[in-house]
N, C-alpha and C positions, 0 to 999 in steps of 0.2 A: 571214283570214290576213294580208292586207296592212294596213299601218299607215303611211300616208304621212307622218305627223307625227313618226315616230321614226327613229332611225338605228341599224341598218338599217331600211328601210321595210317590215318584216314582223314579225309577232309571234314572238319567239324561243321555242324550247323551253327547258325547265329546263337550265341549265349549257351552253347553246348559245353558241358564239362563232364569228365569221367568221374564217377562217384566212388568206385571201389577199385582196389588193385586188380589189374587184368588177370583173368584166369587162363593159364596156359594148359596145354595138353587136354583140350576139350574136343569131344567128338560131337559133330552136328548131324542131325537127321531131319529131313523134311519129306513128308509124304502125304498123299491124299488120305483122309480118314476112311476107314472101312465101314463106318456106320452110315445109315441113311440120315440126311439126303446127300451127304458128300459122295456117296457111291455113284451119283449121277454126274459128277464132275469128271473131266478128263484125267486119267491116271498121271500122277506126277510123283517123282521120288528123287531126292539128292542126299547123298551121305558122304561125309568127309571124316576121316579117322583122327585128324590132329589139327588143332588151330588155337587161336586166342580169342577169348570172348570179352568184350568191353560192355560195361553197363554205364550209360551216361544218364544225365537228367532228362533226356528226351527219348532215347531208343536203346535197343540192343544191337550191337555190332559184332559180327563174327568174321574173322579174317583167317583163312586157311594158311597153314605153313607152306604149302606148295600149291599156289593157285594154278588153275587150268583154264582153258578157253571156255569150258562149260560152266565152271564155278570159280569166281574170283572173290566174292564177298557176299555177305548176307546182312541185312539190316531191317529192323522192324520197329515202328513207333511203339512206345510202351502202351499207349491206349488202344493199340490194335491187337494186343495180346489178351487172351481171356482164359479163364479156367486154369490158371497156373497152379502147379503143385510140385513140391520137392519129394523125392523118393530116396529111401535109404535101404536097399535090399540087404539081406543077410550075407549074400555072396555077391561080389562084384562092386563096381564103383557106384557112388551116388549119382543120381541124374535128376533133371528138372524138365517138366513137360508143360506145354501150353498150346492153346489153339491160336494160330496166327491168321489174321485177316490181311492178305496181301494188298499192297497199294497198287493202284492202276499204273501200268507201265513199268512195274518192278521186275519183270522177267519171269514171273511165275504164272503159267497159263491157267489161272483160276478165275471164275466169274467174280464180279464185285461183291456178291453176297456169299461167296464161298470161303472156305477156310482150309488150312493145312495144319497137320500136326507137327509141332516143333519139339524136338528132344535134344537136350544138351547133357552130355555125360561128362562129369568132372572126374577125370582119372586121378587127380591129386587131391580130391575132396573140395569142399567149399560150396556145395549145392544149397545148404541151408542159409549160409551167410548171403549168398547171392539172392536167394528168394526173399529174405528179410529186407534187404535194401530195395529190392524191386517192389515189394508191396508198399513200402513207405513212399517211394517215388510215385507209384501209380495213384495212391490215395491223394497225395498233394496235387498232382496234375489233374485228377478228376475233380477236385474241389474248385480249382481255378476254372476249368471248363464249365462246370455247372453254374458258377457265378457269371461267367461270360454269356452263357445262354440266357440266364435270367435278365441280363441287361440287353438282350436282343442281338448279341454278337455270336460269332462262331457258327459251326455247322451242326446239324442234328445227327449226322452219321458219325460212327466211330472212326471211319477212315479219314474224315476231314475234321475231326474234333479239335485238333490243335491249330487249325487255320485261324488266323486273326488273334491268337492268344499270345500275350507277351510272357515268354517263359522266364525272362529276367526277374519278374515280380514274384515268381514262385519261391516261397520260403521253404527250404529243404532242411533247415537246422532243427534239431530236437528242441522241444519245449523245455524251458528251465524248470528245475525241480521246485516244488512248492515249498515255500518258507513263510512262516507266520510273521507278519509285520508287527513290531512293537516299539514303543518309544524307549522302554527300558531294556536292560540286558536280558537276553534269553536265558531261561533257567533250564539246565539239563533235565531230561525226564526223570532220572533217578533222584535228583535233588528236589524236584517238585513233588514227587511221590512221598519222599521222606517228610517234607514240610506239611503235607496234607495229613499224613498219619500222626505226626506230632500234635497238630491242632485238634484232631479228633480225640486223641488220648487226653489232652488237657481239658477238653470240653466234658468228657466223661468223668474226670476227677472232680471238677467243679461245675456241676450243671447250673444253668441259669434258672433262678426261681421266678416263676411268672408272677406278675402283679396280682395281689389278692384284694378283695373288697369285703367290707363288712356288710351286715344285713341292710344297713341304711343306704348302701350303694357307694359309700365314700371309700376311696382307695386307702389301703393300709399304708402307713408311712414305711419308708425303708428301714427306720430304726427298729420297727416291730419285728422285722425279719432277720435282724442281726442275731447271730448265735450267742446264746447266753454263756457267760464265763463258767468254766469248770470249777467245782468246789475244791477248796484247798485240802491238804492233808490234815490240818488242824480241825476242819469242820467234820471230817469223817472219823476222827479218833473218839473213843468212848470217854464220858466225863469222869473226873477223878472222885467226885462226891455224889451221893444220892440226891435226887431231886427233893425239893421242900415237901414236908408232910409224908415222906416215904415210911418212917418208923411208925407214926400214928396209924397209917393205913394198914401196916402189917400187924400191929397189935390188935386193931379192931377185927381184922379177919380171923386171927387166932381165937379171940374171945367168942366170936360167933360160932366158930367150929366147936369150941368146948361146950357152949350152951346146948347146941344141937345133940352132942353126944350124951350129956346128962339127961336131957329130955327123952332120948331114945331108951336109956337104961330104966328110967322110972316107968315107962309104958310097959316094959316087960313085967 
């Protein structure tokens, strides 16, 4: 599997590409879970203190800095990893855990239905970036496998899920940002809000008068709703001369008042 003369230093699978910058100074730990039913599996444990972890579009690859006859490399298909989670303890380096379902003939003495606990400790940080990219890859790969199963292709087991699946058709690019299509130029949000506010203010200053109807049901012409002209200053000023008959009316009023006074004196 390893190929020190190449970059990356391992034999890639067809259409395999490294997705993020390799993480160095990574500690790997593989062991049989302590919970049931994994306790019924044969005990297994491997730990290496320092190595490089690669995340490709198909699998996770770990290469120790000093290979031994017992441990030269570790690789696991992405869809064979379950229950992954990043951890950021208050003290110590961040780490990433997952349940790995070993492939048959991979050198891990675990039954086909068994699992081992995988723990990657990132001494230089990067567990969350690793997990984010891993989750995106796993989601896209799982979508392709589900479509392949609906079409009657692929295997129903997780171990052979990628069998018969063309990984080159998996789109790993992020979706483009949403942008509203328009024939005209796009209006900035601030300019659009200002235009709406101006239109509402203008509508409040000059409200639209609804069409009115007379009792006969005939619509009132628009001329009837036109505002009447304001009176001029000359129309509001008092007249210079008294109105016609003003003096005669005043004399008659005084004469009546004098007659009533004389009549009142005579009655006494």
